[in-house]
C-alpha positions in Angstrom: 0.0 0.0 0.0 1.4 3.4 -1.0 0.7 6.3 1.3 0.9 9.9 0.3 0.4 12.8 2.9 0.2 16.4 1.9 -0.8 19.6 3.6 -2.6 22.6 2.0 -1.8 26.0 3.5 0.7 24.4 6.0 3.5 21.9 6.2 2.7 18.5 7.7 5.2 17.9 10.5 7.1 14.6 10.8 5.3 13.9 14.1 1.9 14.1 12.4 3.2 11.7 9.6 4.4 9.3 12.3 1.0 9.5 14.0 -0.7 8.6 10.7 1.7 5.7 10.1 1.0 4.4 13.6 -2.7 4.7 13.2 -2.5 2.9 9.8 -1.8 -0.3 11.7 -5.5 -0.4 12.4 -6.1 -1.1 8.7 -3.1 -3.4 8.2 -5.6 -6.3 7.7 -6.5 -4.6 4.3 -3.0 -4.0 3.0 -3.7 -6.5 0.2 -6.9 -4.7 -0.8 -5.7 -1.0 -0.9 -3.5 0.1 -3.7 -2.8 3.6 -2.4 -4.1 6.0 0.2 -3.8 9.7 -0.2 -4.2 12.0 2.8 -4.9 15.8 2.2 -5.0 18.1 5.2 -6.2 21.6 4.6 -5.8 24.4 7.1 -8.7 26.8 7.0 -9.0 30.0 9.1 -10.2 28.2 12.3 -10.1 24.5 11.6 -8.6 21.6 9.6 -10.3 19.8 6.8 -9.0 16.3 6.6 -9.6 13.9 3.7 -8.4 10.4 2.8 -8.8 8.9 -0.6 -8.6 5.1 -1.0 -8.0 3.3 -4.2 -8.9 -0.4 -3.9 -7.4 -3.2 -5.9 -10.7 -4.0 -7.7 -11.0 -0.4 -9.1 -13.2 1.1 -6.5 -12.3 4.5 -5.1 -13.6 5.8 -1.7 -13.2 9.1 0.1 -13.7 9.9 3.8 -13.7 13.4 5.2 -13.8 15.1 8.5 -13.0 18.5 10.0 -11.7 19.5 13.4 -10.2 22.4 15.3 -7.2 20.3 16.4 -5.2 18.4 13.9 -4.5 15.3 16.1 -8.2 15.0 17.1 -9.1 15.3 13.4 -6.6 12.5 12.5 -8.2 10.3 15.1 -11.7 10.9 13.7 -10.5 10.4 10.1 -8.8 7.1 11.0 -12.0 5.9 12.7 -14.0 6.7 9.5 -11.2 5.2 7.3 -11.2 1.9 9.3 -15.0 1.6 9.1 -15.0 2.2 5.3 -12.2 -0.2 4.7 -14.0 -2.9 6.8 -17.2 -2.3 4.8 -15.5 -2.6 1.4 -13.5 -5.7 2.5 -16.7 -7.3 3.7 -18.4 -6.6 0.4 -15.7 -8.3 -1.5 -15.3 -11.3 0.8 -19.0 -11.9 0.8 -19.0 -12.1 -3.0 -16.2 -14.7 -3.0 
């Protein structure tokens, strides 16, 4: 799985990247299913807009978004949504097999 992390209107610090890498262990069960995962963090005036785009091996793309006043809190919420979406997609595929 290829992971890309970028920030808009600010630089994503190494500690934030490490936090994301650590949180990605929650979706390690789906490494074979996800081709790449693109994170985009946008800093607005008062809050952060966080987005993750997933590209699955079978051609499906999915996007999860959240917003938060704190970046770390937003990453936690985004990873919760990401994990739920990945589990849902994995279950769909394994049910068809």
